[in-house]
C-alpha positions in Angstrom: 0.2 -0.3 0.6 1.6 3.6 -1.1 0.9 6.0 1.8 2.0 9.2 2.9 1.1 11.6 6.1 0.6 15.2 7.8 3.2 15.3 10.9 2.7 16.9 13.8 1.9 17.6 17.5 -0.9 18.0 17.7 -2.6 16.9 14.7 -6.0 16.3 15.3 -7.0 19.4 13.6 -4.7 19.1 10.1 -7.0 19.5 7.6 -4.6 17.9 4.9 -6.4 14.3 4.8 -9.2 15.7 3.5 -6.7 18.2 0.6 -4.9 15.2 -0.1 -7.9 12.3 0.3 -9.9 14.8 -2.9 -6.6 15.1 -5.1 -5.7 11.3 -4.7 -9.7 10.6 -6.0 -8.8 12.5 -9.0 -5.7 11.0 -10.0 -7.3 7.9 -9.4 -4.5 6.7 -7.4 -5.3 4.1 -3.7 -2.6 6.2 -2.0 -4.0 5.6 2.2 -3.2 9.5 3.6 -3.7 9.8 6.9 -1.6 12.0 10.5 0.1 10.6 12.4 1.0 12.9 16.3 4.8 13.1 16.8 6.0 15.1 19.0 9.4 16.5 18.9 11.4 14.6 21.2 9.8 12.0 19.0 11.7 12.9 15.6 14.0 10.2 15.7 12.6 7.5 17.2 9.7 8.0 14.5 12.5 8.3 11.3 14.0 4.6 12.6 10.6 3.2 13.0 7.3 4.3 11.5 9.2 6.2 8.9 11.4 4.4 8.1 8.7 1.3 6.5 8.3 1.1 3.0 5.3 1.7 0.8 6.1 6.1 1.8 4.8 8.9 -0.9 5.8 11.6 1.6 5.3 13.6 4.5 3.3 17.1 5.4 5.3 18.2 8.2 3.5 21.2 10.6 4.9 22.8 13.4 6.5 21.8 15.8 8.4 19.3 13.6 9.8 22.0 11.5 13.3 22.8 11.8 14.2 19.2 13.0 12.7 17.6 10.1 14.4 20.4 8.1 17.4 18.8 9.4 17.1 15.1 9.0 16.8 15.0 5.5 19.3 13.9 3.3 18.4 16.5 0.7 17.4 20.2 0.8 16.0 22.0 -1.7 17.4 26.1 -2.1 14.8 27.2 -0.1 15.0 25.2 2.4 18.6 25.3 2.7 18.3 29.6 2.9 15.2 29.3 4.9 16.0 26.3 7.5 12.5 25.2 7.7 10.4 22.2 5.7 6.8 21.2 5.5 7.3 18.4 3.1 9.2 15.4 2.6 9.3 13.4 0.0 10.8 9.9 -0.6 12.7 9.3 -3.5 14.6 6.0 -4.1 18.5 6.6 -6.0 20.3 4.5 -8.3 20.2 1.8 -5.7 16.6 1.9 -4.8 17.7 3.1 -1.5 15.0 5.7 0.0 16.2 8.8 0.6 14.4 12.4 2.0 13.9 15.4 0.6 13.2 18.7 2.1 10.7 21.1 0.4 9.4 24.8 1.1 6.2 24.8 -0.4 4.3 27.1 1.9 6.1 29.2 0.0 3.8 28.3 -3.0 1.2 28.4 -0.6 1.4 32.5 0.3 2.5 33.0 -3.2 0.1 32.4 -4.8 -2.9 33.0 -1.7 -1.7 36.8 -2.4 -2.5 36.3 -6.4 -5.8 35.0 -5.5 -6.5 38.4 -2.9 -5.5 40.7 -6.6 -2.0 40.8 -5.1 0.2 42.1 -8.6 3.9 40.8 -9.4 6.1 44.0 -8.3 7.9 44.9 -12.1 10.1 46.9 -11.1 13.1 47.6 -8.6 11.7 50.3 -7.1 8.5 48.2 -6.0 6.4 49.1 -2.4 7.2 47.5 0.6 6.2 43.6 1.0 4.2 43.2 5.0 5.1 40.7 7.5 3.3 40.2 11.0 5.1 37.6 13.2 9.5 36.6 12.9 8.4 32.8 13.2 9.2 29.6 10.5 6.4 31.3 8.5 7.8 34.2 8.2 10.6 32.8 6.7 8.2 31.2 4.0 6.8 34.5 3.5 10.0 35.8 2.7 11.0 34.1 0.0 7.3 34.9 -1.0 8.1 38.5 -1.6 11.3 37.8 -3.6 10.1 35.1 -5.6 6.9 38.2 -6.4 9.8 40.3 -7.2 9.4 42.3 -4.5 13.3 43.6 -2.7 11.7 46.1 0.2 10.1 44.1 3.4 9.4 45.1 6.9 8.4 42.8 9.5 6.1 44.2 12.2 6.8 41.6 15.3 5.8 41.7 19.4 9.6 40.5 19.9 12.4 43.1 17.7 15.4 39.9 18.5 13.1 37.7 17.3 12.1 40.1 14.2 16.5 40.6 13.5 17.0 37.0 13.0 15.2 36.6 10.0 18.1 39.2 8.5 19.9 36.5 7.1 17.5 35.0 5.5 16.7 37.8 3.9 19.9 39.4 2.6 19.7 35.5 0.9 16.9 36.7 -1.3 18.8 39.9 -1.5 15.8 41.4 0.1 16.4 44.6 1.8 15.0 44.2 5.7 13.3 46.3 8.1 11.6 46.0 11.1 9.1 47.8 12.8 7.0 47.9 16.4 4.1 45.8 15.9 2.4 48.0 16.9 3.0 51.1 14.5 1.6 49.1 11.7 -1.2 51.5 11.0 1.1 54.7 11.0 1.9 53.0 8.1 -0.7 52.1 6.2 -2.4 56.3 6.8 -2.4 58.4 3.5 -1.7 55.5 1.6 1.5 54.2 3.1 3.4 52.3 1.4 2.8 48.7 2.1 1.6 47.0 -1.3 0.7 43.5 0.4 0.5 42.1 4.4 1.1 38.4 5.8 0.1 38.4 9.7 2.2 34.5 10.6 0.5 35.5 14.0 -1.7 32.3 16.0 -4.9 32.7 16.2 -6.3 35.9 17.8 -2.2 36.9 17.9 -3.1 40.1 16.0 -6.1 40.9 17.5 -4.7 44.0 19.3 -4.7 46.3 16.4 -7.9 45.0 14.7 -8.9 47.9 17.0 -6.2 50.6 15.0 -6.7 50.2 11.3 -7.1 52.7 9.0 -9.1 53.2 5.7 -7.1 51.5 3.9 -5.8 53.7 0.5 -5.1 52.2 -1.7 -6.9 48.6 -0.8 -4.1 46.7 0.7 -4.5 43.1 0.2 -3.6 40.4 3.0 -3.9 37.2 3.3 -4.0 36.1 7.8 -2.8 32.5 7.8 -4.5 32.0 10.9 -8.0 30.7 9.9 -9.7 29.4 13.1 -12.0 30.8 14.4 -12.5 32.6 10.7 -13.2 35.5 10.2 -9.9 37.1 12.8 -10.7 39.9 14.9 -8.1 41.5 12.2 -9.4 39.6 8.7 -12.7 41.7 9.4 -11.4 44.9 10.7 -9.0 44.5 7.3 -12.3 44.1 4.9 -13.7 46.9 6.9 -11.0 49.2 6.0 -11.3 48.5 2.4 -8.7 46.3 2.0 -9.1 42.1 0.3 -8.7 39.5 2.4 -7.4 35.6 1.6 -7.7 33.3 4.7 -4.8 31.0 5.7 -7.4 27.6 4.1 -6.2 28.9 0.4 -2.7 29.0 1.5 -3.3 26.1 2.6 -4.5 24.5 -0.5 -2.1 25.9 -2.4 0.8 24.1 -0.4 -0.9 21.2 -0.7 -1.9 21.1 -4.2 2.8 21.7 -4.4 3.3 18.5 -2.1 0.7 16.1 -4.1 2.8 17.3 -7.7 5.5 16.0 -5.5 4.3 13.2 -3.6 3.0 11.8 -7.3 6.1 12.8 -9.5 7.4 9.3 -9.6 3.5 7.4 -9.9 1.5 6.4 -12.9 -0.9 9.3 -12.3 1.7 12.8 -12.1 -0.5 15.2 -10.6 2.3 17.9 -12.4 2.0 16.1 -15.8 -2.1 16.8 -16.3 -3.7 19.3 -18.9 -4.3 22.4 -17.4 -8.3 21.9 -17.2 -7.0 18.4 -15.3 -5.5 20.4 -12.8 -7.7 23.1 -12.6 -10.6 20.6 -12.1 -7.9 18.7 -9.0 -7.3 22.0 -7.3 -11.6 22.9 -7.4 -11.9 19.8 -6.0 -9.6 20.5 -3.4 -10.7 23.2 -2.7 -14.0 21.9 -2.0 -13.2 20.2 0.4 -12.1 22.1 2.3 -15.4 24.5 2.2 -14.0 27.0 0.1 
């Protein structure tokens, strides 16, 4: 039996099984995808035991395992090498049929595609406006990479902890980004009177951004927001943002698009690779995955 799973702790809330089941049904593939609870201190044990069993195509990886798994895989994409975190592990066989673990970060794809859905245009000139990020954790590093891949050169991080935000500097340097750091409470001032922000990604946990929701000015121009926290939805920040005139996209859309890329990676060596579908069939796959989580 071919199998895949989402790993993390806690994991019961994950919607990844619904997304992947919808995709494999569309592809006509018999793949058992399930949740596996793996606390951080049991990563090595998992890799030696259940994770070493035959039949694995790949794993989706969520918190708190993103850094630990990045250190444990055999090969890392450029994204993972520079960000230090992954959300995807692909099982690959080398010429000697030895299994090797390949790490990728499709959170970058999720952020990028979610913002494009919200109406963001790719930056086309060196003097493009500023890409904003709230928070300074693992998802913030993925947002930095998404900003670079969208063509931005200027990023501003709004953080609750300035020392934590400063830790993003090496990642920004590697991706050729000019990073500035500011306290979270300064965001509203930066948004006033047509401020320089072109887009904003909030990477904070649920309710952590509620405090700034009450201070938002009218958003002219209407800056798009991706709020990765989708439970509860709409968040206080998302509700206030829409009320202020800005388009909002939820973290569920990011979850959808990062899973689409995972499915392409997991099925690459099968008889029905998702990445080789016709444009029409691929669109149907994405639509089916979207419906599976109520989008």
